[in-house]
DOKOL-805487 format. One record per residue (C-alpha): residue number from 1; residue in three letters; z, x, y. Coordinates in Angstrom, 3 decimals. Layout:
! residues N
  seq  type         Z         X         Y
  NUM   ALA         Z         X         Y
...
//
This chain:
! residues 470
  seq  type         Z         X         Y
    1   MET   -16.946   -11.369    10.125
    2   SER   -16.583   -12.075    13.820
    3   GLU   -14.269   -10.039    15.927
    4   ALA   -13.459   -12.993    18.478
    5   ALA    -9.989   -14.128    18.119
    6   SER   -10.898   -17.829    18.918
    7   GLU   -13.938   -18.518    16.929
    8   ILE   -12.683   -20.122    13.706
    9   ALA    -9.162   -21.297    13.213
   10   PRO    -7.419   -21.343     9.716
   11   THR    -5.976   -24.358     7.932
   12   GLY    -2.472   -24.578     6.229
   13   ALA     1.080   -25.326     6.824
   14   PRO     3.278   -23.300     9.404
   15   PRO     5.318   -20.754     7.967
   16   ALA     8.867   -21.709     7.095
   17   PRO    11.806   -19.542     8.134
   18   ALA    12.055   -16.136     6.529
   19   PRO    15.179   -14.162     5.983
   20   HIS    16.151   -11.685     8.686
   21   LEU    14.342    -8.490     8.525
   22   GLY    17.152    -6.089     9.491
   23   PRO    17.363    -2.264     9.166
   24   LEU    19.230    -2.536     5.665
   25   ARG    16.629    -4.900     4.210
   26   LYS    13.819    -2.651     5.531
   27   LEU    15.405     0.389     4.188
   28   VAL    15.828    -0.918     0.604
   29   PHE    12.443    -2.270     0.541
   30   GLY    11.082     1.141     1.687
   31   LEU    12.389     2.638    -1.379
   32   GLY     9.450     1.055    -3.435
   33   ASP     7.169     3.548    -1.616
   34   HIS     9.649     6.214    -1.903
   35   THR     9.104     6.081    -5.643
   36   VAL     5.214     5.433    -5.319
   37   ASN     4.813     8.405    -3.031
   38   LEU     7.164    10.619    -4.943
   39   SER     4.769    10.083    -7.939
   40   LEU     1.543    10.608    -5.792
   41   SER     2.874    13.507    -3.949
   42   ALA     3.801    15.270    -7.102
   43   LEU     0.433    14.614    -8.495
   44   SER    -1.453    15.737    -5.200
   45   LEU     1.009    18.809    -4.542
   46   LEU     2.110    20.040    -7.992
   47   PHE    -0.202    18.472   -10.631
   48   PHE    -3.323    20.491   -10.269
   49   TYR    -1.426    23.713   -10.103
   50   PHE     0.522    22.521   -13.291
   51   LEU    -2.814    21.914   -15.160
   52   THR    -4.221    25.196   -14.181
   53   ASP    -1.331    27.733   -14.179
   54   VAL     1.183    25.897   -16.583
   55   ALA    -0.782    23.935   -19.025
   56   GLY    -3.992    26.494   -18.778
   57   LEU    -6.582    23.915   -18.311
   58   ARG    -9.900    25.270   -16.290
   59   PRO   -10.035    24.229   -12.760
   60   ALA   -13.213    22.108   -13.264
   61   LEU   -11.575    20.230   -16.068
   62   ALA    -8.567    19.819   -14.016
   63   SER   -10.605    18.213   -11.222
   64   ALA   -12.343    15.925   -13.709
   65   VAL    -8.833    14.743   -14.943
   66   VAL    -7.806    13.835   -11.500
   67   TRP   -11.194    12.249   -10.685
   68   GLY   -11.665    10.430   -13.827
   69   ALA    -8.359     8.540   -13.469
   70   ARG    -9.197     7.576    -9.950
   71   ILE   -12.376     5.933   -10.880
   72   VAL   -10.277     3.532   -13.060
   73   ASP    -8.451     2.525    -9.737
   74   ALA   -12.017     1.523    -8.566
   75   ILE   -11.644    -1.382   -10.698
   76   THR    -7.971    -2.225   -11.031
   77   ASP    -6.755    -2.013    -7.526
   78   PRO    -8.881    -4.864    -6.104
   79   LEU    -8.333    -6.800    -9.585
   80   VAL    -4.674    -6.619    -9.196
   81   GLY    -4.771    -7.512    -5.686
   82   ARG    -6.924   -10.402    -6.153
   83   TYR    -4.931   -11.621    -9.039
   84   SER    -1.706   -11.391    -6.917
   85   ASP    -3.377   -13.488    -4.189
   86   SER    -4.178   -16.337    -6.562
   87   ARG    -1.317   -16.186    -9.146
   88   THR     1.945   -17.848    -8.247
   89   TRP     5.196   -17.421   -10.445
   90   ARG     8.445   -19.149    -9.876
   91   SER     9.489   -16.060    -7.630
   92   GLY     6.210   -15.764    -6.047
   93   ARG     2.852   -14.017    -6.011
   94   ARG     3.859   -10.353    -5.402
   95   ARG     7.419    -9.792    -6.559
   96   PRO     7.048   -10.455    -9.945
   97   PHE     5.003    -7.467   -10.657
   98   PHE     7.696    -5.056    -9.707
   99   LEU     9.538    -6.243   -12.994
  100   ILE     6.251    -5.870   -15.036
  101   GLY     5.183    -2.358   -13.821
  102   MET     8.483    -0.357   -13.116
  103   LEU     9.072     0.792   -16.838
  104   PRO     5.688     1.720   -17.575
  105   PHE     5.490     3.674   -14.390
  106   ALA     8.440     5.698   -15.077
  107   VAL     7.612     6.436   -18.680
  108   CYS     3.868     7.684   -17.865
  109   PHE     5.132     9.749   -15.183
  110   ALA     7.458    11.719   -17.776
  111   LEU     4.495    12.078   -20.062
  112   VAL     1.974    13.429   -17.792
  113   TRP     4.183    16.591   -17.348
  114   ARG     4.280    17.275   -21.118
  115   THR     2.020    19.928   -22.820
  116   PRO     1.612    18.810   -26.400
  117   PHE    -1.930    20.337   -27.113
  118   ALA    -3.354    23.815   -26.610
  119   SER    -7.140    23.558   -26.579
  120   GLN    -9.064    22.594   -23.603
  121   GLY   -10.767    19.466   -25.140
  122   ALA    -7.513    18.069   -26.491
  123   MET    -5.572    18.815   -23.210
  124   PHE    -8.327    17.186   -21.262
  125   ALA    -8.376    14.009   -23.492
  126   TYR    -4.433    13.754   -23.120
  127   TYR    -4.082    14.320   -19.556
  128   LEU    -6.990    12.038   -18.563
  129   ALA    -5.666     9.126   -20.766
  130   VAL    -1.787     9.599   -19.485
  131   TYR    -3.064     9.894   -15.946
  132   VAL    -5.236     6.673   -16.304
  133   ALA    -2.184     4.918   -17.621
  134   LEU     0.016     6.049   -14.826
  135   SER    -2.607     5.042   -12.347
  136   LEU    -2.610     1.696   -13.840
  137   ALA     1.067     1.265   -13.705
  138   THR     1.168     2.563   -10.079
  139   THR    -1.528    -0.040    -9.021
  140   ILE     0.668    -2.943   -10.706
  141   LEU     3.688    -2.152    -8.485
  142   SER     1.834    -0.669    -5.296
  143   VAL    -0.771    -3.154    -4.590
  144   PRO     1.697    -6.154    -4.673
  145   TYR     4.101    -4.181    -2.740
  146   LEU     1.977    -3.383    -0.012
  147   ALA     0.649    -6.663     0.101
  148   LEU     4.061    -8.087     1.183
  149   LEU     4.366    -5.982     4.181
  150   PRO     2.220    -7.984     6.634
  151   GLU     3.666   -11.127     5.256
  152   MET     7.382    -9.974     5.655
  153   ALA     6.617    -8.769     9.294
  154   ARG     4.311   -10.641    11.184
  155   ASP     4.748    -9.301    14.792
  156   TYR     2.550    -6.118    15.823
  157   ASP     5.486    -4.128    16.692
  158   GLU     7.745    -5.509    13.928
  159   ARG     5.049    -4.304    11.321
  160   THR     5.048    -0.805    12.945
  161   SER     8.978    -0.752    12.524
  162   LEU     8.857    -1.918     8.958
  163   ASN     6.008     0.682     8.215
  164   ALA     8.096     3.450     9.746
  165   PHE    11.232     2.660     7.268
  166   ARG     8.458     2.517     4.387
  167   ALA     6.784     5.935     5.793
  168   GLY    10.276     7.381     6.296
  169   CYS    11.401     6.603     2.662
  170   ALA     7.967     7.815     1.539
  171   VAL     8.268    11.034     3.226
  172   VAL    11.581    11.598     1.571
  173   GLY     9.640    10.822    -1.947
  174   THR     7.574    13.758    -1.086
  175   ILE    10.781    15.881    -0.461
  176   PHE    11.825    14.747    -3.838
  177   ALA     8.515    15.794    -5.500
  178   MET     9.057    19.152    -4.004
  179   GLY    12.556    19.091    -5.643
  180   MET    10.886    18.582    -8.861
  181   ARG     9.000    21.916    -8.275
  182   VAL    12.384    23.629    -7.217
  183   LEU    14.009    22.336   -10.496
  184   ALA    11.246    23.468   -12.730
  185   ASP    11.375    26.932   -11.147
  186   ALA    15.103    27.010   -11.582
  187   TRP    14.603    26.038   -15.343
  188   GLY    12.075    28.630   -16.028
  189   SER     8.577    27.464   -14.476
  190   ASP     7.339    27.042   -18.030
  191   ALA     6.006    24.084   -19.716
  192   ASP     9.555    22.873   -21.152
  193   ALA    11.010    23.193   -17.788
  194   TYR     7.995    20.737   -16.222
  195   ALA     8.587    18.445   -19.204
  196   ALA    12.284    18.234   -18.379
  197   ALA    11.986    17.929   -14.882
  198   GLY     9.200    15.081   -15.452
  199   ALA    11.510    13.217   -17.540
  200   LEU    14.466    13.267   -15.140
  201   PHE    12.546    12.108   -12.185
  202   GLY    10.971     9.486   -14.463
  203   VAL    14.487     7.841   -14.701
  204   TRP    14.668     8.343   -10.923
  205   LEU    11.314     6.256   -10.234
  206   LEU    12.689     3.511   -12.462
  207   LEU    15.941     2.890   -10.562
  208   PRO    15.079     1.369    -6.989
  209   TRP    12.634    -1.418    -8.217
  210   LEU    15.371    -4.027    -9.061
  211   ALA    16.849    -3.589    -5.562
  212   VAL    13.409    -3.822    -4.138
  213   HIS    12.757    -6.938    -5.983
  214   ARG    16.067    -8.347    -4.538
  215   VAL    15.512    -7.775    -0.945
  216   SER    11.809    -8.544    -0.677
  217   PHE    10.666   -12.001     0.186
  218   GLU     7.320   -14.194     0.405
  219   ARG     6.905   -16.757     3.230
  220   PRO     6.511   -20.535     1.999
  221   GLY     3.923   -22.313     3.852
  222   ALA     1.670   -19.271     4.231
  223   PRO    -2.064   -20.084     3.167
  224   ARG    -2.343   -19.964    -0.506
  225   ARG    -6.034   -21.059    -0.909
  226   VAL    -7.774   -19.577    -4.282
  227   SER    -9.777   -16.487    -3.187
  228   PRO   -13.303   -16.338    -3.853
  229   PRO   -14.533   -14.412    -7.026
  230   LEU   -13.973   -10.498    -6.600
  231   ARG   -17.418    -9.707    -5.935
  232   GLU   -17.998   -12.322    -3.136
  233   GLY   -14.431   -11.306    -1.699
  234   LEU   -15.454    -7.683    -1.668
  235   ARG   -18.638    -8.488     0.121
  236   GLN   -16.813   -10.437     2.792
  237   LEU   -14.471    -7.494     3.133
  238   ARG   -17.695    -5.146     3.669
  239   SER   -18.518    -7.586     6.664
  240   HIS   -15.262    -7.152     8.308
  241   ARG   -16.283    -4.628    10.732
  242   ASN   -12.721    -3.384    11.781
  243   PHE   -11.493    -3.307     8.149
  244   VAL   -14.636    -1.067     7.349
  245   ARG   -13.665     1.266    10.320
  246   LEU   -10.036     1.206     9.375
  247   CYS   -11.027     2.032     5.667
  248   ALA   -13.273     4.831     6.911
  249   LEU   -10.926     6.661     9.115
  250   PHE    -8.044     6.162     6.511
  251   ILE   -10.265     7.809     3.605
  252   ALA   -11.075    10.791     5.849
  253   ALA    -7.478    11.337     6.749
  254   ARG    -6.142    10.798     3.088
  255   ILE    -8.905    13.602     2.033
  256   ALA    -7.494    15.885     4.719
  257   VAL    -3.842    15.175     3.704
  258   ASP    -4.335    15.700     0.049
  259   LEU    -6.772    18.750     0.344
  260   ALA    -4.181    20.428     2.612
  261   GLY    -1.405    19.526     0.300
  262   ALA    -3.041    20.456    -3.072
  263   SER    -4.208    23.958    -1.591
  264   LEU    -1.009    24.882     0.074
  265   ALA     0.485    26.235    -3.260
  266   TYR    -2.347    28.523    -3.593
  267   TYR    -2.489    29.402     0.086
  268   THR     1.180    30.572    -0.240
  269   ALA     0.963    32.553    -3.232
  270   SER    -2.539    34.121    -3.224
  271   TRP    -3.223    34.525     0.756
  272   LEU     0.370    34.830     2.209
  273   ARG     1.497    36.881    -1.028
  274   GLU     4.711    34.838    -0.981
  275   GLU     7.020    33.291    -3.689
  276   GLN     6.296    29.815    -4.946
  277   MET     9.661    28.906    -3.756
  278   THR     8.489    29.366    -0.148
  279   PHE     5.846    27.043    -0.612
  280   ALA     8.545    24.343    -1.390
  281   PHE    10.257    25.251     2.052
  282   TYR     6.933    25.048     3.786
  283   ILE     6.508    21.490     2.579
  284   LEU    10.220    20.555     3.425
  285   THR     9.493    21.820     7.086
  286   LEU     6.358    19.799     7.215
  287   LEU     8.203    16.550     6.002
  288   VAL    11.465    17.040     7.969
  289   SER     9.157    17.525    11.116
  290   SER     7.440    14.439    10.116
  291   ILE    10.643    12.580     9.743
  292   ALA    12.038    13.738    13.098
  293   ALA     8.912    12.600    14.860
  294   LEU     8.982     8.958    13.527
  295   PRO    11.172     7.719    16.433
  296   LEU     8.926     9.353    18.848
  297   TRP     5.797     7.770    17.445
  298   LEU     7.541     4.281    17.246
  299   ARG     8.573     4.462    20.982
  300   PHE     4.670     5.333    21.745
  301   ALA     3.624     2.450    19.676
  302   THR     5.317    -0.061    21.508
  303   ARG     3.173     0.966    24.467
  304   PHE    -0.146     2.209    23.112
  305   ASP    -2.725     1.058    20.500
  306   LYS    -2.224     2.297    17.215
  307   HIS    -5.548     3.457    16.646
  308   ARG    -5.302     5.577    19.805
  309   LEU    -1.852     7.176    18.485
  310   PHE    -3.796     7.829    15.088
  311   ALA    -6.340     9.692    16.889
  312   PHE    -4.011    11.610    19.062
  313   GLY    -1.874    12.583    15.987
  314   ALA    -4.807    13.571    13.830
  315   GLY    -6.325    15.776    16.570
  316   TRP    -3.079    17.469    17.134
  317   TRP    -2.800    18.407    13.761
  318   ALA    -6.592    19.462    13.446
  319   LEU    -6.261    21.614    16.431
  320   LEU    -3.194    23.525    14.843
  321   LEU    -5.105    24.183    11.700
  322   VAL    -7.666    26.276    13.444
  323   PRO    -5.163    29.184    14.559
  324   MET    -3.743    28.927    10.883
  325   PHE    -7.063    29.975     9.615
  326   LEU    -7.533    32.638    12.233
  327   PHE    -4.337    34.358    12.873
  328   VAL    -2.119    33.571     9.829
  329   GLY    -2.072    36.021     7.034
  330   PRO     0.000    38.164     4.682
  331   GLY     1.723    39.999     7.723
  332   THR     2.412    37.167     9.717
  333   PRO     6.300    36.678    10.483
  334   ARG     7.457    33.919     8.195
  335   ALA     9.141    32.442    11.336
  336   ALA     5.911    31.990    12.968
  337   VAL     4.415    30.269     9.801
  338   TYR     7.505    27.745     9.877
  339   ALA     7.025    26.936    13.665
  340   LEU     3.380    26.248    13.053
  341   ILE     3.959    24.036    10.047
  342   ALA     6.774    22.194    11.892
  343   LEU     4.491    21.457    14.752
  344   ILE     1.666    20.235    12.313
  345   GLY     4.281    17.785    10.972
  346   ILE     4.235    15.960    14.315
  347   GLY     0.652    15.117    14.045
  348   TYR     0.740    14.403    10.322
  349   CYS     3.441    11.879    10.872
  350   ALA     1.051     9.735    13.168
  351   ALA    -2.040    10.260    11.034
  352   ASP    -0.070     9.033     7.883
  353   LEU     1.781     6.236     9.478
  354   MET    -0.622     4.449    11.768
  355   PRO    -3.336     3.275     9.169
  356   TRP    -0.534     1.562     7.291
  357   ALA     0.813    -0.253    10.372
  358   MET    -2.727    -1.402    11.367
  359   ILE    -3.918    -3.119     7.980
  360   GLY    -1.654    -6.089     8.732
  361   GLU    -3.788    -6.847    11.944
  362   VAL    -7.070    -6.964    10.092
  363   ILE    -5.574    -9.102     7.471
  364   ASP    -4.550   -11.686    10.645
  365   GLU    -8.050   -11.299    11.663
  366   ASP    -9.387   -12.342     8.169
  367   GLU    -7.049   -15.341     8.068
  368   LEU    -8.445   -16.382    11.345
  369   ALA   -11.794   -16.369    10.223
  370   THR   -11.318   -17.738     6.563
  371   GLY    -8.185   -19.606     6.562
  372   GLN    -6.871   -17.509     3.436
  373   ARG    -4.088   -14.884     3.381
  374   ARG    -5.672   -12.023     1.282
  375   GLU    -3.151    -9.364     1.566
  376   GLY    -3.726    -8.371    -2.155
  377   VAL    -7.364    -7.606    -2.053
  378   TYR    -6.914    -5.926     1.311
  379   ASN    -4.255    -3.565     0.253
  380   GLY    -5.945    -3.180    -3.251
  381   VAL    -9.003    -1.796    -1.526
  382   PHE    -6.667     0.255     0.681
  383   THR    -4.637     1.441    -2.201
  384   PHE    -7.825     2.605    -3.890
  385   LEU    -9.035     4.392    -0.949
  386   ARG    -5.591     6.248    -0.810
  387   LYS    -6.019     7.492    -4.253
  388   ILE    -9.647     8.146    -4.261
  389   GLY    -9.371     9.967    -0.969
  390   GLY    -6.636    12.383    -2.504
  391   ALA    -8.810    12.616    -5.787
  392   THR   -11.962    13.579    -3.674
  393   GLY    -9.784    16.415    -1.897
  394   VAL    -8.630    17.839    -5.211
  395   LEU   -11.996    17.556    -6.784
  396   LEU   -13.613    19.504    -3.940
  397   MET   -11.006    22.170    -3.927
  398   GLY   -11.204    22.525    -7.826
  399   LEU   -15.101    23.011    -7.634
  400   ALA   -14.706    25.257    -5.033
  401   PHE   -12.236    27.333    -6.741
  402   GLU   -14.444    27.323    -9.906
  403   LEU   -17.366    28.678    -8.079
  404   THR   -15.650    31.410    -6.400
  405   GLY   -13.997    32.806    -9.254
  406   TYR   -10.421    31.684    -9.002
  407   VAL    -8.532    33.076   -12.030
  408   ALA    -5.342    31.195   -13.031
  409   ARG    -2.066    33.045   -13.258
  410   GLN    -3.534    36.201   -11.724
  411   PRO    -1.555    37.482    -8.643
  412   GLU    -4.879    39.037    -7.347
  413   GLN    -7.863    36.976    -6.559
  414   PRO   -11.729    37.901    -5.729
  415   GLU   -12.155    37.743    -1.792
  416   SER   -14.559    34.915    -2.459
  417   ALA   -11.632    32.654    -3.862
  418   LEU    -9.135    33.876    -1.159
  419   LEU   -11.741    32.539     1.337
  420   ALA   -12.124    29.036    -0.410
  421   ILE    -8.345    28.889    -0.677
  422   ARG    -8.023    29.533     3.172
  423   VAL   -10.704    27.175     3.997
  424   ALA    -9.321    24.448     1.901
  425   ALA    -6.061    24.664     3.355
  426   THR    -7.041    24.597     7.105
  427   LEU   -10.587    24.163     8.265
  428   ALA   -11.873    21.441     5.589
  429   PRO    -8.812    19.343     6.377
  430   ALA    -9.519    19.958     9.990
  431   PHE   -13.146    18.696     9.538
  432   PHE   -12.022    15.425     7.866
  433   LEU    -9.576    14.766    10.651
  434   ALA   -12.384    15.035    13.192
  435   VAL   -14.547    12.509    11.313
  436   ALA   -11.488    10.271    11.170
  437   ILE   -10.768    10.598    15.046
  438   ALA   -14.570     9.860    15.593
  439   ILE   -14.268     6.646    13.529
  440   ALA   -10.986     5.590    15.362
  441   SER   -12.658     5.827    18.641
  442   ARG   -14.759     2.807    17.794
  443   TYR   -12.099     0.736    16.202
  444   ALA   -11.826    -2.530    18.170
  445   LEU    -8.627    -4.552    17.129
  446   SER    -6.226    -3.497    19.952
  447   ARG    -2.867    -4.799    20.612
  448   GLU    -4.299    -7.257    23.245
  449   ALA    -6.950    -8.478    20.712
  450   HIS    -4.388    -8.952    18.028
  451   ALA    -2.017   -11.052    20.223
  452   GLN    -5.166   -13.409    20.751
  453   VAL    -5.522   -13.521    16.883
  454   ARG    -1.845   -14.275    16.556
  455   ALA    -1.791   -16.946    19.068
  456   ALA    -4.717   -18.716    17.657
  457   LEU    -3.042   -18.560    14.141
  458   ASP     0.321   -19.871    15.624
  459   GLY    -1.596   -22.745    17.471
  460   ALA    -3.321   -23.596    14.176
  461   ALA    -0.260   -23.767    12.407
  462   ARG     1.703   -25.939    14.908
  463   SER    -1.248   -28.379    14.837
  464   ALA    -1.388   -28.504    11.041
  465   SER     2.536   -29.328    11.172
  466   PRO     3.528   -32.849    10.217
  467   ASP     5.475   -33.117    13.183
  468   ALA     2.599   -32.154    15.454
  469   GLY     1.706   -35.648    16.546
  470   ARG     5.122   -36.838    16.942
//
């Protein structure tokens, strides 16, 4: 696919006026990713620990559960994305999926925290099956939801603003996920406590989706041509160089995010020798710092290219992980650890926010080349990468723990396992962030380039208007 903004012009009617995208609408719409991120955060931060230290599943089998469920997403995310591109109900292409998926999403989330079996084989089969079902329900909601973002907000900076609201709500979802851990600990930290907390939070996941359905909208008049077959569509995506680079930096960053998040509970308990409740407060510190940094990054985003801000934030985060490996240990003052984590949260914010704000621009570039709006397929692939990146991080961690002799439910761990825990929480995420930064340096769709793409699209839309020749 060509990167030049003026090579191919799309066809289609000009977009009709859309509802006002004010702060309240952005906030309510952001609640959709609040629920999705609550679920994904609980799964990435708590579920592996739940499988090994509460349910009693071996680390290697726990890794296989997570990885196996994500393999299903390799098929379902792009399929749902393409289906939402070509399917039109009375209320639109994307929004009906919210009503279809919200109940299965909530029920499967509650079921995944239960412990109905005791044997390793039965536990593996149960958790794999329920996790697959939860992944499918999440796909039905999240892919059409994310596909709406570039359609609701078409301007370069307005997309950053809408994604900032979404990201803020998503971070609050992660805070709620940690609240689930606090609640389970308060109720006894056993299997029954996690089952009760999972059921309660399952209800919470259900509640916002009717409001999200109400405030969201789709722009009439946008190109609606039927997408090519999925295999051909994916081949076209692979030839879209800016999208490939965006995917590569995104998956490297997601591996870093989920690897660091999943290992922090073990790092807190086994290396720092602190209570698990302290882990929740460490995560809370990271997330509060991230939310506080959002206005700062939004202000920078009106002046600098998004991929450069991503590289700066990821580099900030990676550099801080090195002293965390070298100097933080059981005797480190807790205040110093909190300060370091708060500083990490500033870089984490940019690394998590910017890729989601960038995908709208590559979709515009694709429309210029093909005349189609394929938000569904693009976001289907992107959502798959979000999940597969996290699963890869957890898989690597689980295998490392298994090979180095980690013993579940034991306060004392062998030195080899302690080293694996420290590397998983610090140096390994820093490595993947460095890879993401290197890829970002070659990303070509700048603010200026997107302005050219947008001008060409708007010009083609005006030319296609019935009033153009009058």
